[in-house]
C-alpha positions as CSV (number, residue, x, y, z in Angstrom):
1,M,25.3,0.3,16.8
2,L,21.8,-0.9,17.5
3,S,19.5,0.8,20.0
4,T,15.8,1.1,20.6
5,E,15.9,4.3,18.5
6,N,17.0,2.6,15.3
7,L,15.3,-0.7,15.8
8,S,12.5,-1.2,13.3
9,V,10.2,-4.0,12.2
10,Q,9.2,-5.0,8.7
11,L,5.4,-5.0,8.6
12,Y,5.3,-7.9,6.2
13,T,6.0,-10.0,9.3
14,V,2.5,-9.1,10.6
15,R,0.8,-8.9,7.3
16,E,-2.4,-10.7,8.3
17,A,-3.0,-8.4,11.2
18,L,-2.1,-5.3,9.1
19,S,-4.7,-6.3,6.5
20,D,-7.3,-6.8,9.2
21,D,-6.7,-3.5,11.1
22,V,-3.8,-1.2,10.4
23,D,-4.4,1.0,13.5
24,A,-4.5,-1.9,15.9
25,T,-1.4,-3.5,14.4
26,L,0.6,-0.3,14.8
27,A,-0.7,0.2,18.3
28,R,0.5,-3.2,19.4
29,L,3.9,-2.7,17.8
30,A,4.2,0.6,19.6
31,A,3.2,-1.1,22.9
32,A,6.0,-3.6,22.3
33,G,8.5,-0.8,22.3
34,Y,9.0,-0.2,18.6
35,Q,9.4,3.4,17.5
36,L,10.0,2.6,13.8
37,V,8.3,0.4,11.2
38,E,9.2,-0.6,7.7
39,P,6.1,-0.8,5.5
40,F,5.6,-3.0,2.4
41,A,3.1,-2.3,-0.3
42,F,2.6,1.0,1.5
43,T,0.3,2.6,-1.0
44,K,-2.2,-0.1,-0.3
45,F,-2.2,0.8,3.4
46,F,-1.5,4.5,2.9
47,D,-4.4,6.0,4.7
48,G,-4.1,3.8,7.7
49,L,-0.4,4.3,7.9
50,K,-0.7,8.1,7.6
51,S,-3.1,8.3,10.5
52,G,-1.8,5.4,12.6
53,L,1.9,6.3,12.5
54,A,1.2,9.7,14.0
55,A,-1.4,8.4,16.5
56,H,1.0,5.9,17.9
57,G,4.3,7.8,17.9
58,L,5.8,5.8,15.1
59,S,7.8,6.7,12.0
60,A,8.7,4.8,8.9
61,P,12.1,6.0,7.7
62,T,12.4,3.1,5.2
63,T,9.9,1.2,3.1
64,H,9.8,-1.6,0.5
65,A,8.5,-0.8,-2.9
66,S,9.3,-1.9,-6.4
67,L,11.6,0.4,-8.3
68,V,13.5,-1.7,-10.8
69,D,10.5,-3.2,-12.4
70,A,8.1,-0.2,-12.0
71,D,6.8,1.6,-15.0
72,D,6.9,4.9,-13.2
73,V,8.3,5.5,-9.8
74,D,7.2,9.1,-9.4
75,D,3.8,8.3,-7.7
76,T,5.6,5.9,-5.3
77,L,8.2,8.5,-4.4
78,A,5.6,11.3,-3.9
79,A,3.5,9.0,-1.6
80,A,6.6,8.0,0.3
81,K,7.5,11.7,0.8
82,E,4.0,12.3,2.2
83,L,4.4,9.6,4.8
84,G,7.7,10.9,6.0
85,I,9.7,8.0,4.5
86,Q,13.3,8.8,3.7
87,T,14.5,5.7,1.7
88,V,12.5,3.6,-0.7
89,I,14.1,0.1,-1.0
90,D,13.4,-2.3,-3.8
91,P,12.8,-5.7,-2.1
92,H,13.1,-8.1,-5.0
93,T,14.1,-8.6,-8.6
94,D,14.0,-11.6,-11.0
95,P,16.5,-14.2,-9.7
96,K,17.3,-15.3,-13.2
97,R,19.0,-11.9,-13.9
98,W,21.6,-12.4,-11.2
99,S,23.7,-14.9,-13.1
100,S,24.7,-12.4,-15.7
101,A,27.1,-9.5,-15.3
102,E,25.3,-7.6,-18.0
103,E,21.9,-8.1,-16.3
104,V,23.3,-7.1,-12.9
105,A,24.7,-3.9,-14.4
106,K,21.3,-3.2,-15.9
107,I,19.5,-3.6,-12.5
108,A,22.0,-1.2,-11.0
109,A,21.4,1.3,-13.8
110,S,17.7,1.1,-13.1
111,L,18.2,1.9,-9.5
112,N,20.7,4.7,-10.3
113,A,18.0,6.3,-12.5
114,A,15.4,5.9,-9.7
115,A,17.9,7.6,-7.3
116,E,18.0,10.6,-9.5
117,K,14.2,10.9,-9.4
118,A,14.2,10.3,-5.7
119,A,16.7,13.1,-5.1
120,A,14.2,15.5,-6.6
121,H,11.8,14.5,-3.8
122,G,14.5,14.7,-1.2
123,L,14.5,10.9,-0.9
124,S,17.0,8.1,-1.4
125,V,16.6,4.6,-2.7
126,G,18.1,1.2,-1.8
127,Y,18.1,-2.5,-2.5
128,H,17.2,-5.5,-0.3
129,N,18.7,-8.9,-1.1
130,H,17.5,-12.5,-0.9
131,A,19.7,-15.6,-1.2
132,F,20.1,-15.7,-4.9
133,E,22.2,-12.5,-5.1
134,L,24.8,-14.3,-2.9
135,E,24.4,-17.7,-4.4
136,N,25.2,-16.4,-7.9
137,S,28.9,-15.8,-8.5
138,I,30.4,-13.5,-11.1
139,D,34.1,-13.6,-11.6
140,G,34.5,-15.3,-8.3
141,R,32.5,-12.7,-6.3
142,H,29.0,-12.6,-5.0
143,A,26.7,-11.1,-7.5
144,L,25.5,-8.6,-4.9
145,E,29.0,-7.2,-4.6
146,V,29.4,-6.9,-8.3
147,F,26.0,-5.1,-8.3
148,A,27.3,-2.7,-5.6
149,D,30.2,-1.8,-7.8
150,H,27.8,-0.4,-10.4
151,L,25.7,1.6,-8.0
152,D,25.7,5.3,-7.7
153,P,27.0,6.3,-4.2
154,A,23.6,7.6,-3.4
155,V,22.0,4.1,-3.6
156,R,22.1,2.3,-0.3
157,L,21.9,-1.4,0.6
158,E,19.7,-3.1,3.1
159,V,21.4,-6.4,3.7
160,D,19.1,-9.2,4.7
161,T,21.6,-11.1,6.9
162,Y,19.5,-14.2,7.1
163,W,19.2,-14.6,3.4
164,A,22.9,-13.7,2.9
165,Y,23.8,-16.5,5.3
166,A,21.4,-18.9,3.4
167,G,23.0,-17.8,0.2
168,G,26.4,-19.0,1.4
169,A,28.0,-15.7,2.4
170,D,30.3,-15.0,5.3
171,V,28.0,-12.3,6.5
172,P,30.3,-10.2,8.8
173,A,32.9,-10.2,6.0
174,L,30.4,-9.3,3.4
175,L,29.1,-6.4,5.5
176,G,32.6,-5.3,6.0
177,R,33.4,-5.2,2.3
178,L,30.1,-3.4,1.5
179,G,31.1,-0.8,4.1
180,E,29.3,2.5,4.2
181,R,26.9,1.6,1.4
182,V,25.0,-0.5,4.0
183,L,22.2,1.7,5.5
184,A,20.3,-1.1,7.2
185,I,20.2,-4.8,7.9
186,H,17.4,-7.2,8.3
187,I,17.8,-9.0,11.5
188,K,16.3,-12.5,11.5
189,D,16.9,-15.8,13.3
190,G,16.2,-19.4,12.9
191,D,18.1,-22.4,11.5
192,G,19.6,-20.5,8.5
193,T,17.9,-22.7,5.9
194,K,15.5,-21.6,3.2
195,D,12.6,-23.2,5.0
196,V,10.9,-20.0,6.2
197,K,8.8,-21.9,8.6
198,N,12.0,-22.5,10.6
199,Q,12.4,-18.8,11.3
200,T,12.1,-17.7,14.9
201,A,12.1,-14.8,17.2
202,V,15.5,-13.1,17.2
203,G,17.6,-14.7,20.0
204,S,16.0,-18.1,19.8
205,G,17.6,-19.4,16.7
206,S,21.2,-20.4,15.8
207,L,22.4,-17.4,13.8
208,P,25.1,-15.1,15.3
209,V,22.9,-12.0,15.0
210,W,25.1,-9.8,17.2
211,D,28.1,-10.5,15.0
212,Y,26.1,-9.2,12.1
213,I,25.0,-6.2,14.0
214,D,28.5,-5.4,15.1
215,A,29.8,-5.7,11.6
216,V,28.0,-2.4,10.7
217,P,29.4,0.1,13.2
218,N,27.5,3.0,11.5
219,L,24.2,1.1,11.3
220,G,21.3,3.3,10.2
221,Y,18.5,0.8,11.0
222,G,18.2,-2.8,12.2
223,V,14.9,-4.2,10.9
224,V,13.4,-7.3,12.6
225,E,11.6,-9.6,10.1
226,L,10.2,-13.1,9.8
227,D,9.2,-14.2,6.3
228,D,7.1,-16.9,8.1
229,S,7.3,-19.1,11.1
230,A,5.8,-22.2,12.7
231,T,5.0,-19.9,15.7
232,D,2.9,-16.7,16.1
233,R,4.9,-14.1,14.2
234,F,3.4,-11.2,16.1
235,V,4.6,-12.7,19.4
236,A,8.0,-13.3,17.7
237,V,8.5,-9.6,16.8
238,E,7.6,-8.7,20.4
239,E,10.1,-11.2,21.8
240,S,12.7,-10.0,19.2
241,F,12.4,-6.4,20.5
242,S,12.7,-7.6,24.1
243,Y,15.8,-9.5,23.2
244,L,17.5,-6.9,21.1
245,S,16.8,-4.0,23.3
246,K,18.7,-5.6,26.2
247,G,21.9,-5.6,24.2
248,R,24.5,-8.2,23.3
249,N,25.8,-8.8,26.8
250,A,22.4,-9.1,28.6
């Protein structure tokens, strides 16, 4: 179930504004109604986030940070803990690795190892997909699902519904099969193609976003994101909050 209390926004969407002024960016998101944000490259913005989240009544339960390809994740986990983050989500791995069952298993093993370290900090870890994890097929199944089979139960998934669609998945069915492993979904809209300039405010595109949301009855977080857009992305996240906060039948 999605509500204003578990509706978040990926800060990469407003990256230019964040780079210019972290505090002003967080203030504007809070004014739009958001209570949660999902940082990226959070150690780069650490000081601004630490002061700004508290000042504007925001929290960051999830964040994106490299885990699979990181030399040492301990510093990242310690910093996440200090910001009140609960789950550190790896946002991207080498697409070439997802055509091989052996490489997919190795990626999962790396995340499983990171999960053990995270547990020592009282944190969990997760993985966020793009299109290639769905486009690649292993033994007739999406590579993302094969990957999930190798994960420790403590490792969660943040399914980017837009990229899953662009990768050829039946998204509600995929979410149903992944089941309780799904902690969060990225909620995006647009024309469903890989041209990120065609992404739009949620509710103004062609994707059945409510079908995706309803496919995860125990949804932890719904995270609004635009990778890019032909329109003002900050306005788009404000419009997305307005649309989603009204509910499916508004």
